[in-house]
C-alpha positions in Angstrom: 17.0 -28.4 21.6 13.4 -28.0 22.8 12.3 -25.3 20.4 9.2 -26.4 18.4 8.7 -29.6 20.4 5.3 -31.3 20.1 3.6 -34.1 21.9 2.3 -35.9 18.8 4.8 -35.6 15.9 2.8 -38.3 14.0 0.0 -35.8 13.2 2.3 -33.1 11.8 2.6 -32.6 8.0 6.3 -32.6 7.5 6.2 -32.0 3.8 8.9 -29.5 2.7 7.2 -26.6 1.1 8.2 -25.5 -2.4 11.0 -23.0 -2.7 10.2 -19.4 -2.6 10.2 -18.2 -6.3 13.1 -15.9 -5.6 15.3 -18.8 -4.4 15.9 -20.0 -7.9 16.7 -16.5 -9.0 19.3 -16.1 -6.3 21.0 -19.4 -6.9 21.2 -19.0 -10.6 23.4 -16.0 -10.1 26.1 -18.3 -8.7 25.6 -21.2 -11.1 28.8 -22.9 -12.4 30.4 -26.3 -12.6 31.9 -26.3 -9.1 30.7 -28.9 -6.6 29.1 -27.3 -3.5 30.6 -27.8 -0.1 28.5 -29.7 2.5 29.0 -29.4 6.2 27.0 -31.5 8.6 27.2 -31.5 12.4 25.6 -31.5 15.8 25.1 -28.5 18.1 27.4 -29.6 20.9 30.3 -32.0 21.4 30.1 -32.6 25.2 29.7 -36.1 26.4 26.8 -35.2 28.7 24.6 -34.4 25.7 26.0 -36.9 23.2 25.7 -40.0 25.5 26.9 -43.1 23.9 28.7 -41.4 21.0 32.2 -41.4 22.5 34.2 -44.7 22.9 35.2 -45.6 26.3 38.5 -44.0 27.3 38.1 -40.9 25.0 40.2 -38.2 26.6 39.3 -35.2 24.5 35.8 -35.0 23.3 36.4 -32.2 20.7 39.3 -34.1 19.2 37.2 -37.2 18.8 34.1 -35.3 17.6 36.2 -33.6 14.9 37.5 -36.9 13.7 34.0 -38.0 13.0 32.3 -34.8 11.7 33.4 -31.9 9.5 31.5 -29.2 11.4 29.9 -28.1 14.7 27.2 -25.6 15.3 28.8 -23.8 18.2 26.0 -22.9 20.6 28.3 -22.4 23.6 29.3 -19.0 22.3 25.7 -17.8 22.8 26.0 -18.1 26.5 29.6 -16.9 26.9 32.1 -14.8 25.0 35.1 -17.0 25.0 38.6 -15.5 25.0 40.8 -15.5 21.9 43.0 -18.2 23.5 40.0 -20.6 23.7 39.2 -20.2 20.0 42.9 -20.8 19.2 42.9 -24.0 21.3 39.8 -25.3 19.4 41.6 -24.5 16.1 44.6 -26.5 17.1 42.5 -29.5 18.2 40.7 -29.9 14.9 41.8 -31.2 11.5 42.1 -29.4 8.3 38.7 -29.0 6.6 36.8 -28.9 9.9 34.7 -25.8 10.5 33.0 -24.1 13.4 29.7 -22.2 13.0 29.4 -20.1 16.1 26.2 -18.4 17.4 26.5 -14.8 18.3 26.3 -14.0 22.0 23.0 -13.5 23.7 24.0 -10.0 24.8 23.8 -9.0 21.2 20.5 -10.7 20.3 18.5 -11.1 23.5 19.8 -8.4 25.9 20.7 -5.5 23.7 18.3 -6.7 20.9 20.7 -5.3 18.2 20.7 -1.9 19.9 24.2 -0.3 20.4 26.0 -3.6 19.9 29.2 -2.5 18.1 31.5 -2.9 21.1 30.3 -6.4 22.0 30.2 -7.5 18.4 33.8 -6.3 17.9 35.0 -8.1 21.0 33.3 -11.3 20.0 34.7 -11.2 16.5 38.2 -10.2 17.7 38.2 -13.5 19.6 36.4 -15.7 17.1 38.7 -14.9 14.2 41.3 -17.0 15.9 39.5 -20.0 14.3 41.1 -18.6 11.1 40.0 -20.6 8.0 38.0 -23.0 10.3 35.6 -20.2 11.0 32.4 -21.0 9.1 29.2 -18.9 8.9 28.5 -17.1 12.1 24.8 -17.0 13.0 22.5 -14.7 14.8 19.4 -16.1 16.5 16.8 -13.5 17.5 14.4 -14.0 20.4 10.9 -15.1 19.3 9.5 -11.8 20.6 11.8 -9.7 18.5 9.2 -8.4 16.0 9.3 -6.3 12.8 8.6 -3.1 14.7 12.3 -3.1 15.3 13.2 -3.6 11.6 15.4 -0.5 11.7 17.7 -2.2 14.2 18.1 -5.2 11.8 19.0 -2.8 9.0 21.6 -1.0 11.1 23.1 -4.3 12.3 23.2 -5.9 8.8 24.7 -2.8 7.1 27.4 -2.5 9.8 28.4 -6.2 9.7 31.9 -6.7 8.4 31.3 -8.1 4.9 34.4 -10.3 4.9 32.8 -12.6 7.6 29.8 -14.7 6.5 26.7 -14.2 8.6 23.2 -15.9 8.7 20.3 -14.7 10.7 17.4 -16.7 12.3 14.2 -14.9 13.1 11.5 -16.6 15.2 8.7 -14.1 15.4 6.2 -15.3 12.8 5.5 -11.8 11.4 8.9 -11.8 9.7 7.5 -14.4 7.4 3.7 -14.2 7.4 3.5 -10.5 6.7 4.3 -10.3 2.9 5.5 -6.8 2.9 7.8 -7.3 5.9 9.1 -10.6 4.4 9.9 -9.0 1.1 11.8 -6.1 2.7 13.7 -8.5 4.9 14.7 -10.9 2.1 15.9 -8.0 0.0 18.0 -6.6 2.8 19.7 -9.9 3.4 20.2 -10.5 -0.3 21.7 -7.0 -0.9 24.2 -7.6 2.0 25.0 -11.3 1.1 23.6 -12.5 4.4 22.1 -15.9 4.8 18.5 -16.5 5.9 18.5 -19.4 8.4 15.9 -22.1 7.6 14.5 -23.8 10.7 12.8 -27.2 10.3 11.1 -28.1 13.6 7.8 -29.8 14.3 5.9 -27.1 16.1 7.0 -24.1 14.0 6.3 -24.9 10.4 6.0 -21.2 9.7 9.8 -20.8 10.0 10.3 -23.2 7.0 10.3 -20.3 4.5 12.6 -21.9 1.9 13.8 -18.5 0.8 17.6 -18.4 0.2 19.2 -15.0 0.1 22.7 -16.0 -1.0 24.4 -19.1 -2.2 24.6 -20.7 1.2 21.8 -22.7 2.8 22.1 -22.7 6.6 19.6 -25.3 7.9 18.8 -26.0 11.5 17.0 -29.3 11.6 15.2 -30.5 14.8 14.2 -34.1 14.9 11.3 -35.2 17.1 12.9 -38.5 18.2 10.3 -40.2 16.0 10.5 -42.5 12.9 9.4 -39.5 10.8 12.9 -38.0 11.4 14.3 -40.2 8.7 11.8 -39.6 6.0 12.1 -35.8 6.7 15.8 -36.1 6.1 15.2 -38.0 2.8 13.2 -35.1 1.6 16.0 -32.7 2.5 18.4 -34.9 0.4 16.1 -34.3 -2.6 15.9 -30.6 -2.0 19.7 -30.2 -1.6 20.2 -32.2 -4.8 17.9 -29.8 -6.6 19.7 -26.8 -5.2 23.0 -28.4 -6.2 21.8 -28.2 -9.8 20.6 -24.7 -9.4 23.9 -23.1 -8.3 24.2 -23.5 -4.5 27.7 -23.1 -3.2 27.5 -24.4 0.3 25.1 -26.3 2.6 25.5 -26.0 6.3 23.2 -28.5 7.9 22.9 -29.0 11.7 21.0 -31.8 13.3 19.3 -31.4 16.7 17.1 -33.7 18.6 14.9 -33.1 21.6 16.9 -35.9 23.2 20.3 -34.8 21.9 22.1 -38.1 22.5 20.4 -39.4 19.3 21.7 -36.5 17.1 24.8 -38.4 16.0 22.6 -41.4 14.9 20.4 -39.2 12.8 23.5 -37.3 11.4 25.1 -40.6 10.4 22.0 -41.6 8.5 21.9 -38.2 6.7 25.6 -38.2 5.8 25.3 -41.8 4.4 22.5 -40.6 2.2 24.5 -37.6 1.0 27.3 -39.9 0.0 25.1 -42.5 -1.7 22.7 -40.1 -3.5 24.7 -36.9 -4.1 28.1 -38.5 -4.8 30.1 -37.2 -1.8 32.6 -39.0 0.4 32.0 -37.5 3.8 33.0 -39.6 6.8 30.0 -41.4 8.4 30.3 -40.9 12.2 31.0 -44.1 14.1 30.0 -46.1 11.1 30.7 -49.4 12.6 28.7 -48.7 15.8 25.7 -46.7 14.5 22.3 -48.3 15.0 19.0 -47.1 13.7 16.4 -45.5 16.0 13.6 -47.4 14.2 
């Protein structure tokens, strides 16, 4: 994932900003004694990207990947609408408790730009629901030139979305967040429709780190810089998630990317180990015996 890449990550201030004031208000609506679910994964499972992750002789990459992680951010669905049979096959290959978090197809977000998308959305969802209970939050990623001038399209899309399927949306044009009136209207729209507000943590686009949750699920797309700071950044995320845990969050969906993707499993293993140690979970640590630090 090259989005937000910088040449000198050591000069970036990676401090997580404080939560938006309304985040606490949103989370407190859901506060109870239940332990939130945590899903951590990479963006892809193919061997070409995750070099060195698969043991020699691995015959099915998804089967092995799903034995090590409990989630995958399914980016392949952005480029192609897979048939129902393919989703059903993925379902059968993965264990109970595993979840897929598929990206909506580019025809919806980038070509039609949310205009007259009902037919393609319906087709996409008709196929994707073959993941059954393994279908996690679906996410929509808008092009970075999709600006608030088309806010009406967002309203129509959000209000038409089938409420039984969880959705999160990622905006990349900075005016969605740096224009206070636009941001307020956007957050309220998402909150009113129980739609997640994707948080992007990447070196070159700190403006996307809005820390405004709009429902009880945090959908975080973390992009490392293949730099030692990747680890301390994840330590900060552990602290924030632990705080949200006390405030009422119900689910954390955390996907780790790297500019050099083969190192994503290493970083993920570090993060999962910290989750277990500091937050009291028992998630499997991927390739625990083989993992080595990037430092």
